[in-house]
C-alpha positions as CSV (number, residue, x, y, z in Angstrom):
1,X,-40.4,72.2,73.1
2,X,-38.5,75.2,71.7
3,X,-40.1,76.7,68.6
4,X,-38.2,78.1,65.7
5,X,-38.9,81.5,64.2
6,X,-40.0,83.2,67.4
7,X,-38.4,85.9,69.6
8,X,-36.1,84.4,72.2
9,X,-37.8,86.5,74.9
10,X,-41.3,87.9,74.7
11,X,-43.4,89.6,77.4
12,X,-46.9,90.7,76.4
13,X,-49.2,92.8,78.6
14,X,-47.5,91.4,81.8
15,X,-49.2,92.5,85.0
16,X,-48.3,91.6,88.5
17,X,-50.4,92.4,91.6
18,X,-49.2,91.2,95.0
19,X,-51.6,89.9,97.7
20,X,-51.4,93.3,99.5
21,X,-52.9,95.0,96.4
22,X,-49.6,96.6,95.2
23,X,-49.5,96.6,91.4
24,X,-45.8,96.1,90.6
25,X,-46.1,95.7,86.8
26,X,-48.7,97.3,84.5
27,X,-49.1,95.8,81.1
28,X,-45.4,95.5,80.3
29,X,-44.6,94.3,76.7
30,X,-41.3,93.8,74.8
31,X,-39.3,91.3,72.8
32,X,-35.6,90.6,73.0
33,X,-33.6,89.2,70.1
34,X,-30.8,86.6,70.2
35,X,-27.6,88.2,71.4
36,X,-29.3,91.5,72.2
37,X,-27.9,93.2,75.4
38,X,-30.7,95.1,77.1
39,X,-30.5,97.3,80.2
40,X,-33.5,97.9,82.4
41,X,-33.3,101.2,84.3
42,X,-35.5,102.9,86.8
43,X,-35.9,104.0,90.4
44,X,-35.8,101.6,93.3
45,X,-39.3,100.0,93.6
46,X,-40.1,100.7,89.9
47,X,-40.7,97.0,89.2
48,X,-37.3,96.0,87.7
49,X,-36.5,93.1,89.9
50,X,-40.1,91.9,89.9
51,X,-40.0,91.9,86.1
52,X,-36.9,89.6,86.0
53,X,-38.5,87.2,88.5
54,X,-41.7,87.1,86.4
55,X,-39.5,86.3,83.3
56,X,-37.9,83.3,85.0
57,X,-41.1,82.1,86.7
58,X,-39.9,82.7,90.2
59,X,-42.9,85.1,90.6
60,X,-46.2,84.2,88.9
61,X,-47.7,86.8,86.8
62,X,-51.3,88.0,87.5
63,X,-52.1,88.5,83.8
64,X,-50.3,88.5,80.5
65,X,-47.9,86.2,78.7
66,X,-44.2,85.4,79.0
67,X,-42.4,83.2,76.4
68,X,-38.8,82.1,76.2
69,X,-37.7,80.3,73.1
70,X,-41.4,79.8,72.3
71,X,-42.2,78.1,75.7
72,X,-45.0,79.7,77.7
73,X,-43.4,80.4,81.1
74,X,-46.8,81.0,82.7
75,X,-49.1,78.3,81.3
76,X,-46.8,75.4,80.0
77,X,-47.1,72.1,81.9
78,X,-45.1,72.0,85.1
79,X,-42.5,69.6,83.8
80,X,-41.8,71.7,80.8
81,X,-41.6,74.9,82.9
82,X,-39.1,73.1,85.2
83,X,-36.9,72.1,82.3
84,X,-37.1,75.6,80.9
85,X,-36.0,77.1,84.3
86,X,-32.8,75.1,84.1
87,X,-32.0,77.0,80.9
88,X,-32.6,80.5,82.4
89,X,-29.4,81.9,83.7
90,X,-29.8,84.3,86.6
91,X,-27.0,86.4,88.1
92,X,-28.0,87.8,91.5
93,X,-26.8,91.0,93.2
94,X,-25.8,89.0,96.3
95,X,-24.0,86.3,94.2
96,X,-25.8,83.4,95.8
97,X,-22.7,81.3,96.0
98,X,-22.1,78.4,98.4
99,X,-19.2,79.9,100.4
100,X,-17.7,76.7,101.8
101,X,-17.4,75.1,98.3
102,X,-14.6,75.8,95.8
103,X,-14.9,78.2,92.9
104,X,-15.1,75.3,90.4
105,X,-17.7,73.4,92.5
106,X,-19.9,76.6,92.5
107,X,-19.6,76.8,88.7
108,X,-20.6,73.1,88.4
109,X,-23.8,73.9,90.2
110,X,-25.0,75.2,86.9
111,X,-25.1,71.7,85.5
112,X,-27.2,70.1,88.3
113,X,-30.5,70.9,86.6
114,X,-29.5,69.0,83.5
115,X,-28.9,65.6,85.0
116,X,-31.1,62.9,86.6
117,X,-32.3,64.0,90.1
118,X,-30.5,61.2,91.8
119,X,-27.2,62.1,90.1
120,X,-27.9,65.7,90.9
121,X,-28.4,65.0,94.6
122,X,-25.1,63.1,94.7
123,X,-23.4,65.7,92.5
124,X,-22.4,63.0,90.0
125,X,-21.5,64.9,86.9
126,X,-20.1,63.7,83.6
127,X,-16.7,64.6,82.1
128,X,-18.5,66.7,79.5
129,X,-20.2,68.7,82.3
130,X,-16.9,69.3,84.0
131,X,-15.2,70.4,80.7
132,X,-18.1,72.9,80.1
133,X,-17.7,74.3,83.6
134,X,-13.9,74.7,83.1
135,X,-14.4,76.3,79.7
136,X,-16.7,79.0,81.3
137,X,-14.4,79.3,84.3
138,X,-11.6,80.4,82.0
139,X,-13.8,82.7,79.9
140,X,-14.3,85.0,82.9
141,X,-10.6,85.2,83.9
142,X,-10.7,83.0,87.0
143,X,-7.5,81.2,86.1
144,X,-5.7,79.7,89.1
145,X,-8.7,79.9,91.5
146,X,-10.5,76.6,90.8
147,X,-9.8,75.1,94.2
148,X,-10.1,78.4,96.1
149,X,-13.1,78.7,98.5
150,X,-15.8,81.0,97.3
151,X,-15.8,83.0,100.5
152,X,-12.2,84.0,100.0
153,X,-12.9,85.9,96.8
154,X,-13.4,89.6,96.2
155,X,-16.8,91.0,95.2
156,X,-15.9,91.2,91.5
157,X,-14.5,87.7,91.5
158,X,-17.6,86.3,93.2
159,X,-19.8,87.9,90.5
160,X,-17.6,86.4,87.8
161,X,-18.1,83.0,89.4
162,X,-21.9,83.6,89.4
163,X,-21.7,84.5,85.7
164,X,-19.7,81.4,84.9
165,X,-22.3,79.3,86.8
166,X,-25.1,80.8,84.8
167,X,-23.2,80.3,81.5
168,X,-22.7,76.6,82.5
169,X,-26.5,76.2,82.4
170,X,-26.3,76.8,78.6
171,X,-28.9,79.5,79.0
172,X,-31.6,80.4,76.6
173,X,-31.7,83.8,78.3
174,X,-29.4,85.5,80.8
175,X,-31.0,87.7,83.5
176,X,-28.9,89.8,85.9
177,X,-30.3,91.8,88.8
178,X,-28.1,94.7,89.8
179,X,-25.0,92.6,89.2
180,X,-22.5,95.4,89.8
181,X,-24.1,97.1,92.8
182,X,-21.5,97.7,95.4
183,X,-18.5,97.2,93.1
184,X,-16.1,100.0,92.2
185,X,-16.1,101.4,88.7
186,X,-13.2,99.2,87.5
187,X,-14.7,96.0,88.7
188,X,-18.1,97.0,87.5
189,X,-16.9,97.6,84.0
190,X,-15.1,94.2,84.0
191,X,-18.3,92.4,85.0
192,X,-20.2,94.4,82.4
193,X,-17.7,93.5,79.7
194,X,-18.0,89.8,80.6
195,X,-21.8,89.9,80.4
196,X,-21.8,91.7,77.1
197,X,-19.2,89.3,75.6
198,X,-21.3,86.3,76.6
199,X,-24.4,87.8,75.0
200,X,-22.6,88.4,71.8
201,X,-20.4,85.3,71.6
202,X,-23.1,82.9,72.5
203,X,-26.1,84.7,71.0
204,X,-27.9,84.8,74.3
205,X,-30.5,87.5,74.9
206,X,-29.5,89.3,78.0
207,X,-31.4,91.6,80.3
208,X,-29.6,93.5,83.1
209,X,-31.1,95.7,85.8
210,X,-29.1,98.9,86.6
211,X,-29.1,101.9,88.8
212,X,-26.2,103.4,86.9
213,X,-27.4,105.0,83.7
214,X,-23.8,105.7,82.5
215,X,-23.1,102.0,82.5
216,X,-26.3,101.2,80.7
217,X,-25.4,103.8,78.0
218,X,-21.9,102.4,77.7
219,X,-22.8,98.7,77.3
220,X,-26.4,98.2,76.3
221,X,-27.7,97.8,72.7
222,X,-31.0,99.0,74.0
223,X,-32.5,100.5,77.2
224,X,-35.9,99.9,78.7
225,X,-37.0,102.5,81.3
226,X,-39.6,101.5,83.9
227,X,-41.5,103.9,86.2
228,X,-44.2,102.8,88.6
229,X,-44.4,99.4,86.9
230,X,-44.8,100.7,83.3
231,X,-42.5,100.9,80.4
232,X,-42.0,104.6,79.7
233,X,-38.9,104.3,77.4
234,X,-37.7,101.6,75.0
235,X,-35.0,102.7,72.6
236,X,-31.3,103.0,71.9
237,X,-28.8,104.6,74.4
238,X,-28.5,107.6,72.1
239,X,-32.2,108.3,72.4
240,X,-32.1,108.3,76.2
241,X,-32.4,112.1,76.5
242,X,-33.3,114.3,79.5
243,X,-37.0,114.1,78.7
244,X,-36.8,110.3,78.8
245,X,-34.9,110.4,82.1
246,X,-37.5,112.7,83.6
247,X,-40.2,110.1,82.8
248,X,-38.1,107.2,84.1
249,X,-37.0,108.8,87.3
250,X,-40.1,110.9,87.9
251,X,-38.2,114.1,87.9
252,X,-40.1,117.4,88.0
253,X,-39.4,118.8,84.5
254,X,-40.2,122.4,85.4
255,X,-37.8,122.4,88.4
256,X,-35.1,120.8,86.3
257,X,-35.5,123.4,83.6
258,X,-35.3,126.2,86.1
259,X,-32.2,124.7,87.7
260,X,-30.5,124.6,84.3
261,X,-31.2,128.3,83.6
262,X,-30.1,129.3,87.1
263,X,-33.6,130.4,88.2
264,X,-34.8,129.8,91.7
265,X,-37.6,127.4,92.3
266,X,-40.4,128.9,94.3
267,X,-41.8,127.0,97.3
């Protein structure tokens, strides 16, 4: 049961160690408020994707606590965790669409977790479900493409379908893992504007993984920097200075300072 008066997303001392002994996350803690748009930045392998998958329960944590809307993602009864997962929107880098289905059918997939399992297996959805899917379909500028096959769309259009599908889940939180990777700047900014608008209009706490620091600065309310599985920066875009970037991207500070002054770095 969702609890009033608690942060919508809370991670406390989250640790993840894989069977091979790799410690992907080390005591990660933060809270995300309703409608807050948060960017997570860091090098490849820093733990960004693992963190998102721990938040939605796809990857079990080794230690720590994750709560969404007051529900314990780690320790709640299985049935409650399953119901919660239906309300966690996830936008993947690879879109994860069903290519042979139409755009609208892909968006409707977001409702399947909300109906009886038999109705879900037969894709029997109510008129209200369809109206919600159509509403979200138009919110991301997909007009005129409802019957078009998903595999005929451009990359930017596919990501908008994925976002509309996530919105149709009526999410308590929206997670996006490198949603603009591979898109050109214009398309990337369009997807980012859609994500931010949904966060603000619907009051949904939103966490997005990026490689592009410029996009994070342009759209995020707050930036969390991760290096080697640890949070090394948590603040506003304006506070993300060169020293913070050095910590996040493990840049050699002395070499950077020499480069800025035009000095040669000795071997």
